[in-house]
C-alpha positions in Angstrom: 65.7 72.1 203.6 66.6 68.6 201.4 67.2 66.6 198.6 64.5 65.6 197.8 62.7 69.4 197.4 65.9 70.9 195.8 65.9 67.5 192.8 62.3 67.7 192.8 62.6 71.3 191.3 65.8 70.6 188.9 62.8 67.9 187.8 60.2 70.6 186.9 63.1 72.8 185.7 64.0 75.8 187.5 67.0 76.6 189.3 68.1 75.7 192.4 69.0 79.0 194.5 71.9 80.2 196.0 71.3 78.5 199.5 70.4 75.5 198.3 73.2 75.1 196.0 75.4 75.6 199.6 73.8 72.8 201.2 73.8 70.5 199.3 77.0 71.0 198.2 77.4 70.6 202.0 75.9 67.9 202.3 77.6 65.8 199.8 80.8 65.7 201.6 79.2 65.6 204.6 77.0 62.7 203.5 73.8 63.5 204.4 72.6 62.7 200.1 73.4 59.3 198.9 74.6 58.8 196.2 71.1 58.3 193.8 71.0 61.4 194.9 74.3 63.3 194.1 73.8 61.2 190.4 70.1 62.8 190.1 71.4 66.1 190.9 74.2 66.1 188.1 71.6 65.0 186.2 69.0 68.0 186.6 72.5 70.5 186.5 72.5 69.0 183.4 69.6 69.3 181.4 68.4 72.5 183.4 71.6 74.0 183.7 72.7 76.9 186.2 72.7 80.7 186.5 75.9 82.4 186.4 75.3 83.5 190.2 74.1 79.8 191.0 77.3 78.6 188.8 79.6 80.8 191.1 77.2 79.4 194.1 77.8 75.9 193.7 81.8 77.0 193.0 82.5 78.4 196.4 80.4 76.0 198.0 82.2 72.4 197.0 85.8 74.9 198.1 84.3 76.0 201.3 83.7 71.5 201.6 87.1 70.8 202.7 90.6 72.9 202.9 90.9 76.3 202.1 94.8 77.6 202.6 95.8 81.2 203.0 99.3 82.0 202.5 101.4 85.1 204.3 104.2 85.4 201.4 105.9 88.2 200.2 104.5 87.8 196.5 101.5 86.5 194.7 100.5 83.2 195.1 99.3 82.3 191.5 98.7 79.0 189.5 97.5 77.9 186.5 94.9 75.3 185.3 95.1 72.7 182.2 92.1 71.6 180.1 93.7 68.3 179.3 95.9 67.4 176.2 98.4 65.3 174.5 102.3 65.9 175.0 101.4 68.8 177.2 104.0 69.3 179.8 103.8 73.1 180.2 103.1 73.0 183.8 106.7 71.5 184.9 108.3 74.2 182.6 105.3 77.2 183.8 106.0 77.0 187.8 109.2 77.2 187.9 109.4 80.2 185.6 107.2 81.9 187.6 109.2 81.3 191.0 112.2 82.6 189.4 110.1 85.8 188.3 108.6 86.5 191.5 105.3 84.6 192.3 104.6 81.7 194.3 102.8 79.0 192.7 100.9 75.9 195.3 100.2 73.4 192.1 97.5 71.0 193.2 97.6 69.0 190.0 96.3 65.5 189.2 97.2 61.9 187.8 96.1 60.9 184.1 92.7 59.1 182.9 91.9 58.2 179.5 94.1 60.3 176.5 95.7 62.6 178.4 98.4 62.3 181.1 98.2 63.3 184.4 101.3 66.3 185.7 101.5 64.1 189.0 102.0 60.8 186.7 105.1 62.3 185.0 106.5 64.0 188.0 106.8 61.2 189.8 108.4 59.5 186.6 111.7 60.8 188.1 113.4 58.6 190.8 112.0 59.0 195.0 110.2 62.1 193.8 107.0 61.8 195.7 104.1 64.4 195.1 102.1 63.4 198.3 103.3 65.2 200.2 101.6 67.1 203.6 100.2 70.2 204.3 103.7 71.3 206.1 105.6 69.4 203.4 103.9 71.3 200.9 104.3 74.9 203.0 108.5 75.1 203.4 108.5 73.6 199.7 106.4 76.2 198.1 108.0 79.5 200.7 111.9 77.7 200.4 111.6 76.7 196.2 109.0 79.1 195.0 106.8 76.7 193.6 105.3 72.7 194.5 103.2 70.6 192.4 101.2 68.5 194.8 98.2 65.9 194.7 95.5 67.1 196.5 94.4 65.7 199.7 91.3 63.8 200.6 89.9 67.5 202.6 90.7 69.7 199.7 87.1 69.8 198.1 85.4 66.5 199.4 82.2 67.5 197.5 84.0 67.6 194.4 85.3 64.8 194.9 81.9 62.9 195.8 79.9 64.7 192.6 83.1 63.5 190.6 82.7 59.9 190.8 79.2 60.0 190.5 79.2 62.1 187.1 81.6 59.8 186.0 79.1 56.9 186.3 76.0 59.0 185.5 77.3 60.0 182.1 76.8 64.4 183.4 80.8 64.8 183.1 79.9 67.3 179.9 78.0 68.9 182.2 79.8 73.3 181.6 77.8 73.9 185.1 78.9 70.8 186.3 83.6 71.2 184.5 83.3 73.9 186.1 82.9 74.0 189.6 85.3 70.7 190.0 87.7 72.7 188.5 87.3 76.2 189.8 86.7 74.4 193.5 90.0 72.8 193.9 91.7 75.3 192.1 90.7 78.1 194.5 91.1 75.5 197.7 94.5 76.8 197.0 94.1 80.4 198.0 95.1 82.1 195.0 95.6 86.3 193.7 95.3 84.9 190.3 94.8 81.8 187.9 95.2 81.5 184.2 93.3 78.4 182.5 95.0 77.2 179.2 91.7 75.7 177.6 92.9 73.3 174.8 91.0 72.9 171.3 91.6 70.7 168.8 92.2 66.5 167.9 94.1 66.6 171.4 91.6 67.7 173.9 88.4 67.4 175.4 87.3 70.0 173.3 87.2 69.2 169.7 85.7 72.7 168.4 86.6 76.5 169.1 82.8 77.1 170.1 83.4 74.2 172.8 86.7 76.0 173.7 85.5 79.3 174.0 82.0 78.9 175.8 84.1 76.6 178.7 87.2 79.4 178.7 84.2 82.2 179.2 82.2 80.3 181.9 85.3 79.2 183.8 86.5 83.3 183.9 83.0 84.6 184.8 83.2 82.4 187.2 86.3 82.5 188.9 86.7 86.8 188.8 83.0 86.2 190.6 85.1 84.4 193.2 87.5 86.6 193.6 90.8 85.4 191.9 91.7 87.1 189.2 91.4 84.5 186.1 92.4 85.1 182.2 91.9 81.7 179.6 94.2 81.1 176.8 92.7 78.9 174.0 96.1 77.5 172.6 95.9 74.4 169.5 95.8 70.8 170.3 95.7 69.8 166.8 99.0 68.1 166.9 101.3 66.8 170.6 102.5 70.4 172.0 105.7 68.4 172.5 106.7 65.4 170.3 106.7 62.7 173.1 103.6 61.0 174.7 104.6 59.1 178.1 105.4 59.7 181.8 109.4 60.0 181.6 109.5 60.8 177.7 107.4 63.8 178.7 110.2 65.0 181.3 113.3 64.3 179.3 111.2 66.9 176.5 110.6 68.9 180.1 114.4 69.0 180.7 115.7 70.1 176.9 113.6 72.9 177.2 115.2 74.0 180.5 118.4 72.8 179.8 117.9 75.7 177.1 118.4 72.7 174.4 115.1 73.4 172.4 112.8 76.5 172.6 109.6 75.5 170.8 106.1 75.5 171.6 106.4 74.5 175.4 107.7 77.5 175.5 105.7 79.9 173.4 102.8 78.6 175.6 104.5 79.2 178.5 105.5 82.7 178.2 101.3 83.7 176.9 100.3 81.8 180.3 102.7 83.0 182.1 102.4 86.7 181.1 99.3 87.1 182.0 99.7 85.2 185.0 102.7 88.3 185.8 100.9 91.3 184.4 97.6 90.7 186.0 99.6 89.5 189.6 101.5 93.6 189.0 104.7 91.5 188.6 105.2 92.6 184.8 103.8 96.2 183.6 102.0 94.4 180.8 101.7 90.8 179.0 104.2 91.5 177.0 106.9 92.3 179.6 105.8 89.7 181.9 105.9 86.3 178.3 109.3 88.3 177.8 110.1 87.5 181.8 108.7 84.0 181.2 111.2 83.2 178.0 114.1 84.9 180.1 114.1 83.0 183.2 114.0 79.7 181.0 116.3 80.9 178.9 119.0 82.3 181.5 119.0 79.0 183.3 117.4 80.4 186.9 113.3 78.1 185.7 115.6 75.4 185.8 117.3 76.0 188.9 113.9 76.7 190.9 112.6 73.0 188.9 116.4 71.3 190.5 115.4 72.6 194.3 111.6 71.6 194.0 112.8 67.7 192.6 115.3 67.7 195.8 112.9 68.4 198.4 110.0 66.3 196.7 112.5 63.4 197.4 113.7 63.5 193.8 117.8 62.7 193.6 120.1 66.1 194.6 121.9 66.9 191.0 119.3 65.8 188.6 119.5 68.9 186.6 122.7 68.1 185.9 122.5 64.8 185.3 118.4 63.9 184.0 119.5 61.8 181.6 120.9 59.2 183.7 118.2 58.7 185.9 114.8 57.9 183.7 113.4 55.2 183.1 114.3 53.5 179.6 112.1 50.7 178.0 112.9 47.5 176.7 112.4 48.1 173.7 113.2 51.2 171.7 111.7 51.1 167.9 111.0 53.3 164.9 107.4 53.5 163.4 107.6 54.3 159.5 105.5 55.7 157.3 103.2 53.2 154.4 103.4 56.3 152.4 105.3 59.5 151.0 103.8 63.4 151.4 102.6 65.8 153.8 101.2 65.6 157.2 98.4 67.0 156.7 96.2 65.8 160.4 97.5 64.9 164.3 94.4 62.6 165.8 96.1 63.1 169.5 93.9 60.7 171.2 94.3 58.5 169.4 97.9 58.1 169.8 96.9 59.5 174.0 95.1 55.6 173.7 97.8 54.5 172.5 100.6 55.2 175.0 97.5 53.9 177.4 97.6 51.1 176.0 101.1 50.8 175.8 101.2 51.3 180.1 101.4 55.0 180.1 98.1 55.5 181.2 95.0 54.6 183.1 91.8 52.7 182.2 90.5 53.4 185.0 91.6 55.2 188.3 93.9 53.1 190.5 95.6 51.8 187.3 99.5 51.3 188.2 101.9 53.1 185.0 105.1 52.2 183.6 106.7 56.1 183.0 109.1 54.7 180.4 106.8 53.2 178.1 105.7 55.7 175.3 105.9 57.4 172.0 109.3 60.2 170.7 109.9 62.2 167.8 106.5 62.3 166.4 106.6 64.2 163.3 105.1 67.6 162.7 101.6 68.3 161.1 103.5 70.2 157.5 106.6 68.2 157.5 106.7 66.3 154.6 107.8 62.6 154.3 109.1 60.2 152.4 107.8 56.4 152.2 109.0 54.3 154.7 110.8 57.4 157.0 110.2 57.4 160.4 106.8 58.8 161.7 107.4 58.4 164.9 109.5 55.9 167.8 107.4 53.7 170.6 109.4 52.8 173.3 107.9 49.4 175.1 107.6 47.1 176.9 107.1 44.1 174.4 107.2 43.6 171.3 103.9 43.0 170.7 102.8 46.1 172.3 105.6 48.2 169.9 103.1 46.5 166.5 100.1 47.3 167.9 101.2 50.7 168.8 103.2 51.7 165.3 99.4 50.3 163.9 97.7 52.6 166.4 100.8 55.7 164.8 100.0 55.4 161.2 96.1 54.9 161.4 97.0 58.0 163.6 99.3 60.4 161.1 97.2 61.7 158.3 99.6 62.1 154.9 97.8 63.6 151.9 99.7 65.1 148.2 99.2 69.1 149.5 101.1 70.5 152.3 99.0 72.0 155.0 99.5 75.1 157.4 99.2 74.5 160.9 97.4 76.1 163.3 98.2 79.2 165.1 99.5 78.0 168.7 98.2 81.0 170.4 94.1 80.9 169.2 92.8 83.8 171.7 92.0 85.5 174.9 89.6 84.9 177.2 88.7 87.6 180.3 
């Protein structure tokens, strides 16, 4: 078998066999195929597509190209994945809530790139926290606390790491087959018993319309279930930031307000929807509603906050972070309100534009490897449907320099549409798939 034979099949619009896909994934990991051949493969798959069987084969082969965890614990091993949005800090609330309900959550997460924030960047806004732990420490935290949110090591799905880098420069990132294999190869390498997928749709998401989101949710759930991991997807709305803050330290503050009972808002609703499905599928709840109630109970009782604090301490953060979280988080040197230039109702919010404004402030990455400032961002963003008066605040900018703050203010005003007639915000939970 050779890369040339497989690429020739794709060129003639023939899908590779299961065996050929397994061979190519293995060859990606061990270097038997060149970058040029990897790029040609990605383009071929993008144009020809894979069958359901082929998608499963590629996913499992990329998973098996590196380290695959196994666990021997007294509860189910569960996880969640989001396709990306703005103000989306659900993982940081859901993981400890699941742990408080008897699950184990070995959450291998990523960093931000583009307009969406990364869970690892957010948790590392807490002083001392190190998300790049070795396997022994990872296992210890999961076993003792019940949850750990860490970065992937180089031996997790190395075939995907190689292919993803090529896809990024060959304009093949948006292939449904390759997206599915990329997401699931890394998640399934964690040795999961169950997975829930939060597929975002709207202005702040990668999927802008429901048809795209539904297609991705269906591909992901079918592939994951066929791979032996019980999986359900929830399509949720991202037509506005999930929490009213964007930026790593600012989103941790929102997480702590939720975990300490200061606010109960959209994050809790999404956590309940996702966690309810996970607990029901894993047998920790009799049905989805009972599971959702258990997640909300874990948050409101403070048990999720206790788990979060234990996890932070085990990862190098302050032992008393939950009790004194506000004194530990970074603060920007310039903080100022952005005021509306018109009176009316908030009828649209361009979440992607807000996310890019945070990147421009230094709170995100343009290319992988960029350093970020965890103090900068945007807070107190108005909500869809709200009425604002002229000169009323639309948001608050947190910046390092006045010039940066002014540019962000201009971007915020352009991203928020004010109209004379009111609008009803869409439902937060759109539908369940799988």
